[in-house]
C-alpha positions as CSV (number, residue, x, y, z in Angstrom):
1,X,54.0,8.1,1.7
2,X,51.5,5.7,2.9
3,X,54.1,3.3,4.4
4,X,55.8,6.3,6.3
5,X,52.4,7.2,7.7
6,X,51.8,3.6,8.8
7,X,55.1,3.6,10.5
8,X,54.4,6.8,12.3
9,X,50.8,5.8,13.4
10,X,52.1,2.5,14.7
11,X,54.6,4.4,16.9
12,X,51.7,6.4,18.3
13,X,52.5,9.6,16.4
14,X,49.4,11.2,14.6
15,X,51.2,14.1,13.1
16,X,51.2,12.3,9.7
17,X,47.4,12.8,9.4
18,X,47.8,16.4,10.3
19,X,50.4,16.9,7.6
20,X,48.2,15.0,4.9
21,X,45.1,17.2,5.5
22,X,47.3,20.3,5.4
23,X,48.6,19.3,1.9
24,X,45.1,18.5,0.9
25,X,44.1,22.0,1.5
26,X,47.2,23.1,-0.4
27,X,46.2,21.2,-3.5
28,X,42.3,21.6,-3.1
29,X,42.0,22.3,-6.9
30,X,44.0,19.5,-8.1
31,X,42.0,16.1,-8.0
32,X,44.7,13.8,-9.0
33,X,47.1,15.0,-6.2
34,X,44.2,15.0,-3.7
35,X,43.4,11.3,-4.8
36,X,47.1,10.3,-4.1
37,X,47.0,12.0,-0.6
38,X,43.8,10.5,0.3
39,X,45.1,7.0,-0.7
40,X,48.3,7.4,1.3
41,X,46.2,8.4,4.3
42,X,44.0,5.1,3.8
43,X,47.2,3.0,3.6
44,X,48.5,4.5,6.8
45,X,45.4,3.5,9.0
46,X,45.7,-0.2,8.2
47,X,46.6,-0.9,11.9
48,X,44.4,1.8,13.4
49,X,41.8,-0.6,14.8
50,X,44.6,-1.9,17.2
51,X,46.5,1.4,17.7
52,X,43.6,4.0,18.0
53,X,46.2,6.6,17.4
54,X,43.9,9.0,15.6
55,X,41.2,8.8,18.5
56,X,41.7,12.5,19.4
57,X,41.6,13.7,16.0
58,X,39.0,11.4,14.5
59,X,36.1,14.0,14.8
60,X,38.1,16.6,12.9
61,X,39.4,14.1,10.4
62,X,35.8,12.9,9.6
63,X,34.5,16.5,9.2
64,X,37.3,17.3,6.8
65,X,36.6,14.1,4.7
66,X,32.9,15.0,4.6
67,X,33.7,18.5,3.2
68,X,36.0,17.2,0.6
69,X,33.4,14.7,-0.4
70,X,30.7,17.4,-0.7
71,X,32.8,19.2,-3.4
72,X,34.0,16.3,-5.4
73,X,33.0,16.1,-9.1
74,X,35.2,13.2,-10.3
75,X,34.4,9.5,-9.5
76,X,38.0,8.2,-8.7
77,X,38.4,10.8,-6.0
78,X,34.8,10.2,-4.8
79,X,35.8,6.4,-4.5
80,X,39.0,7.1,-2.7
81,X,37.3,9.4,0.0
82,X,34.4,7.0,0.4
83,X,36.6,4.0,0.8
84,X,38.4,5.8,3.6
85,X,35.3,6.8,5.2
86,X,34.1,3.3,5.2
87,X,37.4,2.2,6.8
88,X,37.2,4.7,9.6
89,X,33.6,4.0,10.3
90,X,34.4,0.5,11.1
91,X,37.1,1.7,13.6
92,X,35.2,4.7,15.1
93,X,31.4,4.0,14.6
94,X,30.2,6.3,17.2
95,X,31.9,9.5,15.4
96,X,30.5,8.4,12.1
97,X,27.0,8.0,13.6
98,X,27.0,11.9,13.4
99,X,27.9,12.3,9.8
100,X,26.2,9.1,8.4
101,X,23.1,11.2,7.0
102,X,25.3,13.7,5.2
103,X,27.5,11.0,3.7
104,X,24.4,9.0,2.6
105,X,23.0,12.2,1.0
106,X,26.1,12.6,-1.1
107,X,26.2,9.1,-2.3
108,X,22.5,8.9,-3.2
109,X,23.2,12.1,-5.3
110,X,25.9,10.1,-7.3
111,X,23.6,7.1,-7.5
112,X,20.6,8.9,-8.9
113,X,22.3,11.4,-11.2
114,X,21.2,11.4,-14.8
115,X,22.9,8.6,-17.0
116,X,25.4,7.2,-14.2
117,X,28.2,4.9,-15.4
118,X,27.9,1.3,-14.6
119,X,31.1,1.7,-12.6
120,X,29.5,4.4,-10.4
121,X,26.2,2.4,-10.0
122,X,28.2,-0.6,-8.9
123,X,30.4,1.2,-6.5
124,X,27.9,3.5,-4.9
125,X,25.6,0.5,-4.3
126,X,28.3,-1.5,-2.6
127,X,29.3,1.5,-0.7
128,X,25.8,2.0,0.8
129,X,25.5,-1.5,1.6
130,X,28.7,-1.4,3.6
131,X,27.0,1.1,5.9
132,X,24.6,-1.6,7.0
133,X,25.2,-1.0,10.9
134,X,24.2,2.6,10.5
135,X,21.2,1.9,8.3
136,X,20.0,-0.6,11.0
137,X,20.9,1.7,14.0
138,X,19.2,4.8,12.4
139,X,16.2,2.9,10.9
140,X,13.6,5.1,12.5
141,X,15.4,8.3,12.5
142,X,16.8,8.0,8.9
143,X,16.3,4.9,6.9
144,X,12.5,4.8,6.9
145,X,12.3,8.6,6.2
146,X,14.7,8.2,3.4
147,X,12.9,5.1,1.7
148,X,9.6,7.2,2.1
149,X,10.9,10.1,0.3
150,X,12.0,7.9,-2.6
151,X,8.7,6.3,-3.1
152,X,6.7,9.7,-2.5
153,X,9.0,11.4,-5.1
154,X,8.6,8.6,-7.6
155,X,4.8,8.9,-7.2
156,X,4.9,12.8,-7.7
157,X,7.1,12.3,-10.9
158,X,4.4,9.8,-12.1
159,X,1.6,12.3,-11.5
160,X,3.6,14.9,-13.5
161,X,4.2,12.3,-16.2
162,X,0.5,11.8,-16.5
163,X,-0.2,15.5,-16.7
164,X,2.3,16.2,-19.4
165,X,1.1,13.1,-21.4
166,X,-2.4,14.5,-21.2
167,X,-1.1,17.8,-22.6
168,X,0.8,16.1,-25.3
169,X,4.2,17.5,-24.1
170,X,7.4,16.4,-25.8
171,X,8.7,12.9,-25.7
172,X,12.0,14.1,-24.0
173,X,10.2,15.7,-21.2
174,X,8.1,12.5,-20.5
175,X,11.1,10.2,-20.8
176,X,13.0,12.1,-18.1
177,X,10.3,11.4,-15.6
178,X,10.7,7.7,-16.5
179,X,14.5,7.9,-15.9
180,X,14.0,9.8,-12.7
181,X,11.5,7.2,-11.3
182,X,13.8,4.5,-12.4
183,X,16.8,6.0,-10.5
184,X,14.7,6.5,-7.3
185,X,13.5,2.9,-7.3
186,X,17.0,1.6,-7.9
187,X,18.1,3.8,-4.8
188,X,15.2,2.4,-2.9
189,X,16.1,-1.2,-3.7
190,X,19.6,-0.7,-2.8
191,X,19.0,0.8,0.6
192,X,16.5,-2.1,1.3
193,X,19.3,-4.6,0.6
194,X,21.7,-2.5,2.8
195,X,19.2,-3.3,5.6
196,X,19.2,-7.1,4.9
197,X,20.4,-9.5,2.4
198,X,17.1,-11.4,3.0
199,X,14.0,-10.2,4.7
200,X,12.4,-13.7,4.8
201,X,15.0,-14.2,7.8
202,X,14.3,-10.6,9.0
203,X,10.6,-10.1,8.5
204,X,10.2,-7.7,11.4
205,X,12.8,-5.2,10.5
206,X,10.4,-3.1,8.3
207,X,7.1,-2.0,9.8
208,X,4.2,-3.6,8.0
209,X,2.4,-0.3,7.6
210,X,5.5,1.1,5.7
211,X,5.8,-1.9,3.5
212,X,2.0,-1.9,2.7
213,X,2.3,1.8,1.8
214,X,5.6,1.4,-0.3
215,X,3.9,-1.5,-2.3
216,X,0.7,0.4,-3.0
217,X,2.7,3.4,-4.2
218,X,5.0,1.3,-6.5
219,X,2.0,-0.6,-8.1
220,X,0.2,2.9,-8.5
221,X,3.2,4.6,-10.1
222,X,3.9,1.6,-12.5
223,X,0.2,1.7,-13.6
224,X,0.7,5.1,-14.8
225,X,3.9,4.7,-16.5
226,X,3.4,1.2,-18.0
227,X,2.4,2.3,-21.4
228,X,5.3,4.5,-21.9
229,X,7.6,3.1,-24.6
230,X,10.5,3.4,-22.2
231,X,8.7,1.5,-19.4
232,X,11.3,-1.1,-19.6
233,X,13.9,1.1,-18.1
234,X,11.5,1.5,-15.0
235,X,10.4,-2.1,-15.0
236,X,13.6,-3.4,-14.0
237,X,14.3,-1.6,-10.6
238,X,10.3,-1.6,-9.9
239,X,10.3,-5.5,-10.1
240,X,13.5,-5.6,-7.9
241,X,11.9,-3.4,-5.3
242,X,8.6,-5.4,-5.2
243,X,10.5,-8.6,-5.1
244,X,12.4,-7.3,-1.9
245,X,9.3,-6.1,-0.2
246,X,7.4,-9.5,-0.9
247,X,10.1,-11.1,1.2
248,X,8.7,-9.5,4.3
249,X,5.4,-11.4,4.1
250,X,4.8,-14.9,5.3
251,X,1.4,-14.7,3.4
252,X,-0.6,-12.2,1.5
253,X,-4.1,-10.7,2.3
254,X,-6.5,-11.4,-0.7
255,X,-6.4,-7.6,-2.1
256,X,-2.6,-7.2,-2.1
257,X,-2.1,-10.4,-3.7
258,X,-4.4,-9.6,-6.5
259,X,-2.7,-6.3,-6.9
260,X,0.7,-7.9,-7.1
261,X,-0.6,-10.4,-9.5
262,X,-2.2,-7.7,-11.7
263,X,1.2,-5.9,-11.6
264,X,2.9,-9.0,-13.0
265,X,0.2,-10.0,-15.5
266,X,0.0,-6.3,-16.9
267,X,3.7,-6.5,-17.6
268,X,3.3,-9.7,-19.6
269,X,0.8,-8.1,-21.9
270,X,3.2,-5.3,-23.0
271,X,5.1,-6.0,-26.3
272,X,6.0,-2.6,-28.0
273,X,8.1,-1.1,-25.2
274,X,11.9,-1.0,-25.4
275,X,12.8,-3.6,-22.6
276,X,16.3,-4.3,-21.4
277,X,16.8,-8.0,-21.0
278,X,17.4,-7.6,-17.3
279,X,13.8,-6.2,-16.9
280,X,12.4,-9.6,-17.7
281,X,15.1,-11.4,-15.6
282,X,13.8,-9.4,-12.7
283,X,10.2,-10.1,-13.5
284,X,11.0,-13.8,-13.5
285,X,12.5,-13.5,-10.1
286,X,9.5,-11.8,-8.7
287,X,7.3,-14.4,-10.2
288,X,9.3,-17.1,-8.4
289,X,9.2,-15.1,-5.1
290,X,5.5,-14.8,-5.3
291,X,5.0,-18.5,-6.1
292,X,6.9,-19.3,-3.0
293,X,4.1,-17.9,-0.8
294,X,1.1,-18.0,-2.8
295,X,-1.4,-20.8,-2.5
296,X,-2.0,-23.5,-5.3
297,X,-5.0,-21.9,-7.0
298,X,-3.5,-18.6,-7.3
299,X,-0.3,-20.0,-8.8
300,X,-2.3,-21.9,-11.5
301,X,-4.2,-18.4,-12.3
302,X,-1.0,-16.7,-12.6
303,X,0.6,-19.2,-14.6
304,X,-2.4,-19.5,-17.2
305,X,-2.1,-15.7,-17.7
306,X,1.7,-15.4,-18.0
307,X,2.1,-18.1,-20.3
308,X,-0.9,-17.1,-22.5
309,X,0.0,-17.1,-26.2
310,X,1.8,-13.9,-27.2
311,X,2.7,-12.9,-23.6
312,X,6.1,-11.3,-23.2
313,X,7.4,-14.5,-21.3
314,X,5.8,-16.9,-23.9
315,X,7.7,-15.4,-26.7
316,X,11.0,-16.4,-24.8
317,X,10.3,-20.1,-25.7
318,X,11.9,-19.5,-29.1
319,X,14.7,-17.2,-27.7
320,X,17.6,-19.8,-28.2
321,X,15.9,-22.1,-30.7
322,X,18.0,-23.1,-33.7
323,X,15.0,-24.5,-35.7
């Protein structure tokens, strides 16, 4: 079907797309058939950038794809639709400016759902980053606001965590807050990377006042959560987020530098928490990033703390030892 559609669109005949979406409506309760139809449509538009055969229908097509995506519950169909939307957004960027926020909201929902699979995390992260032109174009109206919401929601969850901990509520309820904060920080870091691969080369893309606020909130939130036994789940995305934000600084002011150093040092003193290996890897990346822009005395102070006897990182000296 995709080849037939490709031939029709190359001849300037848009009726194939009309037929596809009529069939999609007919089989709206069968995700497998919908996925096959979406894949056929995506195959048919391989030459659309040159032909622009769907220019008169693209607004209706984009709206229909968005509506289908809103109701999807299975990952394979979500991936097929999102791939198609990404392809069309490169051909008709002006049309997709209008539905960008809705598409992002849907993908973020998949990204921060409880216990997402590695496949969903990897795919949605890549998909969000492929929308880079839209993230940059709408940085004031959409991107900064969304990033703010991630950080504020995480901080609110931390305060609820603190309250329930004081009330000696169940471990499951407390753990759910840690998972939610970790998911929000994961999404925060992904959107930051969607804006830029390296903020060292684009330091003015993010307003300084936003970066300062985000850093302060992340440091505050992790201070509340750090004694939780599941803190390692949160540490991985938190270290990633701080590491990315540090890229925006050519130099630190003294207060912020000390707070980030404390953030690092406090993690090296934690031993009983269940930490994924990647959490310490991200901590090491953050340390290297900070060292790049810190002065000599500060680096010496940091080194003496993180390599102190019985610190988390000091314990790694025997990790691969055969003796």
